[in-house]
N, C-alpha and C positions, 0 to 999 in steps of 0.2 A: 202536738208536735207534728203529727202526720199532716194535719191541715196546713200548718205553716210550711211543711216541706213541699206539699203539692202546690201551694201558691207560689213558692219560690221557683219551682220548676216550670210552671206555666207562664210566668211573667215574661221571661225572655222571648218565648215563642210569640206572644201577642205583640210585644215591643218590636220584634223582628219584622213581623208583617207590616206594622205601622211604619217602620223605617223604610221598608221596601217601597210602599206606596208613596211616601213622601219623596223618596229618591226618584221614583219614576216620574212624579209630577214635576220635580225640579229639572229632570233631564228634558222633558217635553218643553218646559218653559225656556230652557237654555236654547234648544233647537229652534223654537219659534222666534226667540229674540234674535238669534243669528240670521235666520231666514228673512225676518223683517228688515234688519239692518242691510242685508245684502240687496234686497229689492230696492230699498230707499237709495242706496249708493248707486246701483245700476241705473236708476231713473235720473239721478242727479248728475253723475259723471258722464263724460262724452268720450267717444273714441277709445284709444288705447288706455285711457285713465280708468276705464271700467275694470281692467284687470286687477287694479288695486283694491277693488271692493271685496274680492274673495279673501285675501289674507286678513282684512279687518274683520269680516264676518266670522271667520274661523277663530280668530283670537278672542272675539267676544263670546263665542260659544265655549271656548276653553275656560275663560275667566268665569262664566256663569255656570259651568258644569259642576255638579255637586261633588265635593271631595269625598274620597273613600275613607270613612271614619274607621272602618275595620283595618284598612291598610296602614293607618297611622299607628295602630297598636302592634304591628308586626316589627320584629327586630331588624328585618332587612331594609326598613326605611322606605316602604312603598309610598307613603305620603310625600316624602322628600322627592322621590322620582316624579310624582305627579306635578309638584310645584316646579321642578326643573323643566318638565315638558311645557308647562304653562309659560314660563319665562323665556324659553327658547322658541316657542311656536311663532310669535309675531316676527322676530327678525328673520328666521329661516324662510317663512312663507313670503315675506316682503321681498327678500332677495330673489326667490324663485319667481315671484310675480314681475319683478323688474326685468329679469331675463326673458320671461315670456313676452312682456310688453315690447322689449327691444326686437325680439324675433318677429313679432307681429308687425311692427313698424317697418322692418326691413323687407318682409314679404309683401306688405302693402305697397311699398315704394317700387318694388320690382314688378308688381302686378298692375300698377297704375297705367292706364292707356297713354300712349305717347301723343303729345300735342303736335299740331302741324309745325309749330316753330321748332320744337325739339327734333322732329323728324328731319326738317331742313338742315339744321345744324349738324345732325349726324351724317346726313348724306354729303354735305359739303366737306366734312372732315374725312370721310372715306375717299372722296374724289381727290382731295388734296394729298392724301397719303399715297394714292396711286401715282399722282404726279411726282411726288418726291422719290418714289421707287423707279421712276423712269418709264412708267406705263402710260405714256402721254395720250395715246388715242383712246384708251379705256377711260382715262380721267376726263378727257374732253367729251366723250359720249355721256358719261355720268353727269357732268356739269350741264350739258345742253338739255338733257332729259329732265332736269330738276325744275319743278314748278314752284317758284318762291312766291309766297303771298305778298300782296301790295302793302300790307301793314308792317312788314319788316324790310324797308327799303335798303338798309345797310347790308343785309344779306343778299339782296338782289345785286347791289354794287359789287359785293365780294364775288358772287358767281360770275358776273361779266368780266371782272378784273382777272380772275383765274383763267377764264376762257381765252382772254386776250393774251395772257402770258404764254399759255400752252400753244396757241396758234402762232405766236412769234417763234417759238422753238421748233414748230413743225414747218416753218417757212411759208406762212400765209399772212403777210403783213396787212393786206387790205381787210381781210376778215378780222384780224386782230384789232385794227383801228376801230372798226365798228363796235366791237365789244368794249373797248376801252372808253369810247365815247358814251356808251350806255352806262358804264360804271360811274363816270363823272356826272351823268344825269341824276343818278340816284344818290350819289355821295359827292357833294361839291368840295369836300375836304380831302379827296383822294389825290394827293400830290404825286404819288408814285404812278398812277394812271396817266396824269398829265405829262410827266417826264417821259414815259414810254411813248406816248403820242408824239412828243417833240422829237424823240429819237427816230421814230418811223418817218416823220415828215422830213427830217434832215437827211435820212438815207435816200429819200426820193428826190433830193435836191430842192425841196421847198424850205429854204433856210429862213426866210422872213416869217413864215407860218410857224416854224419850229421855235424861233426866238420869241414870238408872241405867246406861244404855249408855255415856254419855259418861264417867262415873266409871271404867268398865272400860277405856275407851280411854286415859284419862289414866294409869291404873295401868300399862298396857302401855308407854306412851311419855309420861313426865312432861313432856317438852319439846314435845309436840304442840300447837302454839299454836291451830290451828283448833278443836280439841276444848275447850281451856281457855276460849276466847272464847265459844263457844256455851254452855258450862256456866255461865259467869258471867251470860250473858244470861238463861238459864233461871232461875238463882237469884235474879235481881233482878226477875223478872216479878211483877206485882201478884197478890196472893193471890186465888184464885177463891172467891167466896161461894156457899155452897150454898143453893139455894132452900128456903124454909120449907115445912114439911109442911102439907098441906091446901090449898095454893094451886094 
């Protein structure tokens, strides 16, 4: 009976050591599996998608992690808590990874270097804002200092058009006409620039030239009412009589 009693007391000790070794091996295997999955996903995915590799690897580690058999025998339900943690781990970490990915994307967008095209658009917008605020000379200085690349001709046309409008407001019609002509050079569809050129020509008494420019503006935009009204006004003007020779 003593031998049987001794055998019964020593068996759990030996079994406990064996269970501990098996548990340690399974923990190492789970960690290695998660690490290998993480490395594979990081190599496969690109950019912000790599953030999603972390929750997947963590979830695989949790699923492969050996369950606590001793906790299952506790009345407090330790095994159920572990299963609950396993079931909630992937959704929670995925949500966290999505938030981190969105944050990384926003930071990358803010840190991205500004291209020449975007820099030109930003500078044009700032100068136009100055013009709307009535700070015409500051706006004109900013416009004239702006170097617009040749590969964006419409923005060059926009720059010269704005300069022409500001110069008209500042009382420099000759300089304004030069800028408006440059605007038409880079954008043949700028009916507004053609209309302003016709107004400047009419103010200087060059009515025939103004009528010809208005015809061009109407051809560009047939529904451009200011050009049509001014063209009708010029067409209905009284005929100019030429002075007789010898007088």
